[in-house]
Every structure is written in structure tokens, then in C-alpha cells.
C-alpha positions as CSV (number, residue, x, y, z in Angstrom):
1,M,-19.9,24.0,33.6
2,S,-23.8,24.2,34.2
3,P,-26.4,23.5,31.6
4,A,-27.4,26.8,30.8
5,V,-24.0,27.9,29.7
6,I,-23.9,24.9,27.9
7,L,-27.2,25.4,26.3
8,A,-26.4,29.2,25.8
9,F,-23.1,28.0,23.6
10,I,-24.9,25.7,21.8
11,N,-27.5,28.7,21.0
12,L,-24.4,30.8,19.8
13,F,-23.6,28.0,17.3
14,F,-27.0,27.9,15.8
15,A,-27.9,32.0,16.2
16,G,-24.4,32.3,14.5
17,M,-24.8,29.6,11.7
18,L,-28.2,31.4,10.9
19,A,-27.0,34.8,10.8
20,G,-24.2,33.7,8.5
21,V,-26.6,31.8,6.2
22,E,-28.8,34.7,5.6
23,F,-25.5,37.4,5.7
24,V,-24.3,35.7,2.5
25,I,-27.5,34.8,0.6
26,H,-28.1,38.6,1.1
27,Y,-25.1,40.0,0.7
28,G,-22.8,37.7,-1.6
29,L,-25.2,36.0,-3.7
30,R,-27.6,38.8,-4.4
31,A,-25.4,41.0,-6.6
32,P,-24.0,38.2,-8.4
33,A,-27.1,36.6,-9.1
34,E,-28.4,39.9,-10.4
35,I,-26.0,39.9,-13.7
36,L,-27.1,36.9,-14.8
37,D,-29.3,36.8,-17.5
38,N,-33.3,36.0,-16.5
39,H,-33.3,32.4,-17.2
40,A,-30.3,31.9,-15.3
41,Q,-30.8,34.4,-12.4
42,I,-34.8,32.6,-12.1
43,Q,-33.1,29.4,-11.9
44,L,-30.6,30.2,-9.5
45,R,-33.2,31.9,-7.3
46,Q,-35.6,28.8,-7.5
47,A,-32.5,26.5,-6.2
48,L,-31.7,28.4,-3.4
49,I,-35.3,28.8,-2.1
50,L,-35.5,25.1,-2.3
51,R,-32.1,24.3,-0.4
52,M,-32.7,27.2,2.1
53,R,-36.4,25.5,3.2
54,I,-34.4,23.0,4.2
55,L,-31.5,24.6,5.4
56,V,-33.0,28.0,7.4
57,P,-34.9,25.6,9.2
58,A,-32.3,23.5,10.7
59,F,-30.5,26.8,12.5
60,F,-33.8,28.7,13.1
61,L,-35.8,26.0,15.2
62,P,-32.7,25.7,17.5
63,T,-31.8,29.2,18.0
64,A,-35.3,30.2,19.1
65,I,-36.1,27.2,21.3
66,L,-32.6,27.2,22.5
67,G,-32.9,31.1,23.0
68,L,-36.1,30.7,24.7
69,I,-34.7,28.0,27.3
70,V,-31.7,29.7,27.9
71,T,-33.8,33.1,28.6
72,V,-35.8,31.3,30.9
73,L,-33.1,29.6,32.9
74,E,-31.0,32.9,33.0
75,A,-33.8,34.9,34.2
76,G,-32.4,37.5,36.8
77,T,-28.8,37.2,35.5
78,S,-26.7,40.1,34.0
79,G,-27.4,39.0,30.6
80,F,-31.7,38.4,30.9
81,W,-32.4,41.8,29.2
82,L,-29.9,41.2,26.5
83,R,-31.6,37.6,25.8
84,C,-35.2,39.1,25.9
85,V,-33.8,41.6,23.3
86,G,-32.4,38.9,21.3
87,L,-35.7,36.8,21.2
88,I,-37.7,39.7,20.0
89,A,-35.0,40.0,17.2
90,V,-36.0,36.7,16.2
91,L,-39.7,37.2,16.7
92,I,-39.3,40.1,14.0
93,W,-37.3,37.5,11.9
94,I,-40.2,34.9,12.1
95,L,-42.6,37.6,11.2
96,I,-40.5,39.0,8.2
97,R,-40.4,35.7,6.9
98,G,-43.9,34.6,7.6
99,V,-45.3,38.0,6.2
100,G,-43.0,38.7,3.7
101,T,-40.5,36.3,1.9
102,V,-42.1,33.0,2.5
103,P,-45.7,33.6,0.5
104,M,-43.0,35.2,-2.2
105,N,-40.3,32.7,-2.3
106,S,-43.0,30.0,-2.4
107,A,-44.7,32.3,-5.7
108,M,-41.3,32.2,-7.3
109,L,-41.1,28.4,-7.5
110,T,-44.2,28.4,-9.6
111,W,-42.5,30.7,-12.4
112,Q,-41.3,29.2,-15.3
113,A,-38.0,30.3,-16.1
114,D,-38.1,31.0,-20.0
115,A,-41.3,33.0,-19.0
116,P,-41.8,34.4,-15.9
117,P,-44.5,36.7,-14.8
118,E,-44.0,40.7,-16.6
119,N,-43.3,42.2,-13.1
120,W,-40.9,39.6,-11.5
121,K,-37.9,41.5,-10.9
122,A,-40.2,44.0,-9.0
123,V,-41.7,41.3,-7.4
124,V,-37.8,40.0,-6.4
125,N,-37.1,43.4,-5.2
126,H,-39.7,43.7,-3.1
127,T,-38.7,40.2,-1.6
128,E,-35.3,42.0,-0.9
129,R,-36.7,45.0,1.1
130,F,-38.3,42.4,3.5
131,H,-35.2,40.0,3.2
132,I,-32.7,43.0,4.6
133,V,-34.9,43.6,7.9
134,G,-34.6,39.7,8.1
135,V,-31.1,39.7,7.9
136,W,-30.3,42.4,10.2
137,S,-32.3,41.1,13.0
138,T,-30.3,37.9,12.7
139,I,-27.3,39.6,13.4
140,I,-28.5,41.5,16.1
141,A,-30.1,38.8,18.1
142,F,-26.6,36.6,17.7
143,A,-24.7,39.4,18.8
144,L,-27.5,39.7,21.8
145,F,-27.1,36.4,22.6
146,L,-23.2,36.5,22.5
147,A,-23.2,39.7,24.7
148,A,-25.5,38.0,27.2
149,T,-23.4,34.8,27.5
150,A,-20.2,36.7,27.6
151,L,-21.9,38.9,30.7
152,N,-23.1,35.7,32.5
153,L,-19.3,34.3,32.2
154,T,-17.5,37.5,33.1
155,A,-19.9,37.6,36.5
156,H,-19.2,34.2,37.5
């Protein structure tokens, strides 16, 4: 196997893990969190934010860096344009996180669970609108990187 193929598989691992984490947080934990009382819900959200601050970069950085490296290494191959669009999806995820969710999540960490801001549910709902775009950006990036890798493997 060539180094580009090995890097492509490593990239798929990290892109898949990032998409999985995003998917489970949004679709698996969001609804159950909403049935908790306000105090418990805020504590859960704060705990998740603290954990995700470590976990997400551990998957995101390799996804972005390896995605770029593999795209450059495989320029001119049948999956090149799929990788380019996959990188755009990763860029959209970065923008959504940087503009939408990271600032709001940082603000949520300052909330007192016993005395949250009056509009805390509106802030959470606003954040969720950004989050859904981020979730689907990672899923699309993973699917495109997977399709590009499959195309390149079948072309050989």
C-alpha cells in the first residue's frame, strides 16, 4: 500500500469518529437532556462541553490535516474532487463551530446551574441550530472522503 492510501485510511478513521461523536451528541443526547430539570440539564451540558473541548480536537485536527495532505497527494486521481468538497465540508464545520457553537458553549460554562440566565433555553436552542449544520458537515465530509478512497482503490 502506498503512503497516500495508508494516510487516507487513517483520515477515514478520524473523520468517521468525528462524525460519530457529533451525531451521537446531537441525536442521541439532545432529546434525553431536555427531559431533565433545568439544574440537571445545565450541569449535563456543562460537563459535555468540558469533555468535548478535549475529545473533538483529538478527532478534528487529524481529520483536517490528513484530509488536506491526502487531497494534495492524490491530486489528479478519480477521487480528487470528492476530497476537495470533503475539505469544504470540514471548513464549514470549522466556521460553524468558531462562529456559532464555541462562543455560546463558553458562555454556558459560566452559568450557575441554580440560577441560569432568564433566556438560557433560547440560547441553547440557538446553539442547536448551528450544531445541526456542524453535524451534517462532518457526516458529509466523512462520506465524501470514504467515496474518494473507494474510487481511488477501485481505479488501481
